[in-house]
C-alpha positions in Angstrom: 116.5 121.7 73.9 118.1 120.9 77.3 120.3 124.0 77.4 117.9 125.9 79.7 117.3 122.9 82.1 120.0 122.2 84.6 118.5 118.8 85.5 118.5 117.6 81.9 122.0 119.0 81.5 123.2 116.7 84.2 121.4 113.7 82.6 122.8 114.6 79.3 126.3 114.8 80.8 126.1 111.2 82.0 124.5 110.0 78.7 127.5 111.4 76.9 130.2 110.5 79.4 128.9 107.4 81.1 127.1 106.6 84.3 129.2 106.0 87.5 127.8 104.2 90.5 124.7 106.0 91.9 126.3 107.9 94.8 128.8 109.5 92.4 126.1 110.5 89.9 125.2 114.2 89.7 122.4 114.9 92.1 119.9 116.1 89.6 120.5 113.1 87.4 120.1 110.5 90.2 116.3 109.9 89.7 117.2 108.7 86.2 120.0 106.3 87.3 117.7 103.2 87.5 116.7 103.5 83.8 120.1 104.8 82.6 120.5 102.0 80.0 117.4 103.1 78.2 118.3 106.8 78.0 119.8 108.5 74.9 119.7 112.0 73.3 118.9 113.1 69.8 120.9 115.5 67.7 118.3 118.2 68.6 119.2 117.7 72.3 116.0 115.9 73.2 116.4 113.2 75.9 114.4 110.0 75.3 113.8 106.7 77.0 113.0 104.0 74.4 110.6 105.7 72.1 109.3 108.2 74.6 110.5 111.7 75.5 111.9 112.1 79.0 111.6 115.8 79.1 111.2 118.5 76.5 112.4 122.0 77.3 110.3 124.6 75.6 111.5 128.1 74.9 108.4 129.6 76.5 108.4 128.3 80.1 105.3 130.2 81.3 102.6 128.2 79.4 99.0 128.4 80.3 98.0 125.5 82.6 95.0 123.7 81.0 92.8 121.8 83.3 90.2 119.5 81.7 86.6 119.2 82.9 86.3 117.5 86.3 84.5 114.1 86.0 81.2 113.7 87.7 82.0 110.3 89.3 85.0 108.5 90.8 86.9 106.3 88.3 85.0 107.8 85.4 88.3 109.1 83.9 91.8 107.8 84.6 95.3 108.6 83.4 98.0 106.0 82.8 101.8 106.2 82.7 104.8 104.0 82.7 107.9 104.9 84.7 111.2 103.4 85.8 111.5 102.4 89.5 114.4 100.3 90.8 115.5 99.6 87.3 112.1 98.2 86.3 109.2 99.7 84.5 106.0 100.2 86.5 102.5 101.1 85.4 100.9 103.9 87.3 97.2 104.7 87.0 95.5 107.7 88.7 91.9 108.7 88.9 91.0 112.2 87.8 88.4 113.0 90.5 89.9 111.4 93.6 93.6 111.3 92.6 93.6 107.7 93.9 96.7 105.9 92.6 97.3 102.3 91.6 100.8 101.0 91.0 101.5 97.7 89.2 104.7 96.2 87.9 104.0 94.6 84.5 106.8 92.0 85.0 106.3 89.3 82.4 102.7 90.3 81.6 101.5 92.9 79.1 100.3 96.4 80.0 96.9 95.3 78.8 96.8 92.5 81.4 97.9 94.8 84.2 95.2 97.4 83.2 92.6 94.7 83.2 93.5 93.6 86.7 93.0 97.2 87.9 89.7 97.5 86.1 88.6 94.2 87.7 89.1 95.9 91.1 87.6 99.4 90.4 85.5 99.0 87.4 85.9 100.1 83.8 86.4 103.8 83.3 84.8 105.7 80.4 88.0 107.6 79.5 91.7 106.7 79.7 94.5 109.2 79.0 98.2 108.5 78.4 101.1 110.1 76.6 100.8 107.7 73.7 103.8 105.4 74.5 104.3 102.2 72.4 102.6 100.1 75.1 99.4 101.9 74.5 99.4 102.3 70.8 99.5 98.7 69.7 96.6 97.2 67.7 96.1 94.8 70.6 95.5 97.7 73.0 93.3 99.6 70.5 91.1 96.5 70.1 91.0 96.2 73.9 89.8 99.8 74.4 87.2 99.3 71.7 85.9 96.0 73.1 85.7 97.3 76.6 84.0 100.6 75.6 86.9 102.9 76.7 87.6 106.2 75.0 91.4 106.6 74.6 93.0 110.1 74.6 96.6 111.0 74.0 98.4 113.9 75.8 101.6 114.9 74.0 104.6 114.0 76.2 106.3 117.4 75.4 103.2 119.3 76.6 102.3 118.0 80.1 100.5 121.3 81.0 97.7 120.2 78.7 96.8 117.6 81.4 96.9 120.1 84.3 96.4 118.9 87.9 96.6 115.2 87.0 100.2 115.7 85.7 101.2 117.3 88.9 99.7 114.5 91.0 101.5 111.9 88.9 104.8 113.7 89.3 104.2 113.9 93.1 103.6 110.2 93.3 106.6 109.4 91.1 109.0 111.5 93.2 107.7 110.0 96.5 108.1 106.5 95.2 111.6 107.2 93.7 112.8 108.6 97.0 111.3 105.7 98.9 113.0 103.2 96.6 116.4 105.0 97.1 115.9 105.0 100.9 114.8 101.3 101.0 111.3 102.1 102.3 108.3 99.9 101.7 106.7 101.3 98.6 103.2 100.0 99.6 103.4 101.9 102.8 104.3 105.0 100.8 101.2 104.4 98.6 99.0 103.9 101.6 100.2 107.2 103.1 99.4 109.0 99.8 96.0 107.4 99.5 94.9 108.5 103.1 96.1 112.1 103.0 93.2 114.5 102.7 93.6 117.8 100.9 93.0 121.1 102.5 89.4 121.2 101.6 88.7 117.7 100.3 88.6 114.1 101.7 91.5 111.7 101.0 91.8 109.9 97.6 90.7 106.7 99.3 87.5 108.3 100.7 86.6 109.9 97.4 86.9 106.6 95.6 85.8 104.1 98.1 83.5 106.1 100.4 85.4 105.1 103.5 88.6 105.8 105.4 91.4 103.2 105.3 92.8 101.6 108.4 96.4 102.5 108.9 99.2 102.1 111.5 97.8 105.0 113.5 95.1 104.2 116.1 91.6 105.0 115.0 88.1 104.6 116.4 86.1 101.9 114.6 83.4 104.5 114.0 85.8 106.5 111.9 86.2 103.5 109.5 82.6 103.1 108.8 81.7 103.6 105.1 79.2 106.1 103.9 76.7 103.4 102.8 74.4 101.6 105.2 76.4 98.8 106.6 73.6 97.4 108.8 71.4 97.1 105.8 74.1 95.1 104.0 74.7 92.9 107.1 71.0 92.1 107.4 70.9 91.1 103.7 73.9 88.8 104.3 72.2 87.3 107.3 69.0 86.5 105.3 71.2 85.0 102.6 72.9 82.8 105.1 69.6 81.5 106.4 68.5 80.6 102.9 71.8 78.9 102.2 71.6 76.9 105.4 68.1 75.9 104.7 69.1 74.3 101.3 72.3 72.9 102.7 70.6 71.0 105.5 67.6 69.9 103.4 68.9 66.4 102.7 71.3 66.1 105.6 70.8 63.1 108.0 71.5 63.9 111.6 73.5 61.1 113.1 72.8 59.9 116.6 75.2 60.8 119.4 77.7 58.0 120.1 78.5 57.1 123.7 81.6 55.4 125.1 81.6 51.6 124.6 78.6 51.8 122.3 78.3 49.3 119.4 78.5 50.8 115.9 
């Protein structure tokens, strides 16, 4: 299965012959160095990490790219994937409409807890897509999807073209983060750069999801950072709320007299 794929041939070479230090690893196999302990190959020549396929080389390379229907709202449909970064597994979630990305290290928490933390920030999507890895197929996760009203869809890991543009976006982010990790760059700055980059004929992922530009290291006029909703209306509502809060807070407050120097108390 890997005979026609030079990259997978290099990975297979190190699986069979051992992994040296990273700088001596074959160049094409270096992105897999951080999760080398998890990699193995089957007798059919398929390379796996844990219970998931790393890459499946099909005989017919020119498959039709299938793009699903574009959602009508931001965060209506998201895709989720787990990948190895700096030797640790990370959860990556990407929005179908805006291509906005969230990256979270599960650490000692479960994938479910990490997903919940993301949904607490952006809201609950209607649909979630993954390649059906073990972390997503547990009874606990299935119950979570059902209780939260999320439709769960599985894309076969050996047929990424079934997920069209979103698969390309995920690979772009993964490659950028992997290179940044190798070069010792701040991963969150890399994420920020990705989120603020507009496409040729579209706003940036952050604008599509949040309705505003994000402040970055580059100088920008305050007017450019204003959101699309009416900020002044929101400020006026907050001012009215403050007045009401102050009114109730001071209702039973006793104003103490001013004390002067040498005065008896």
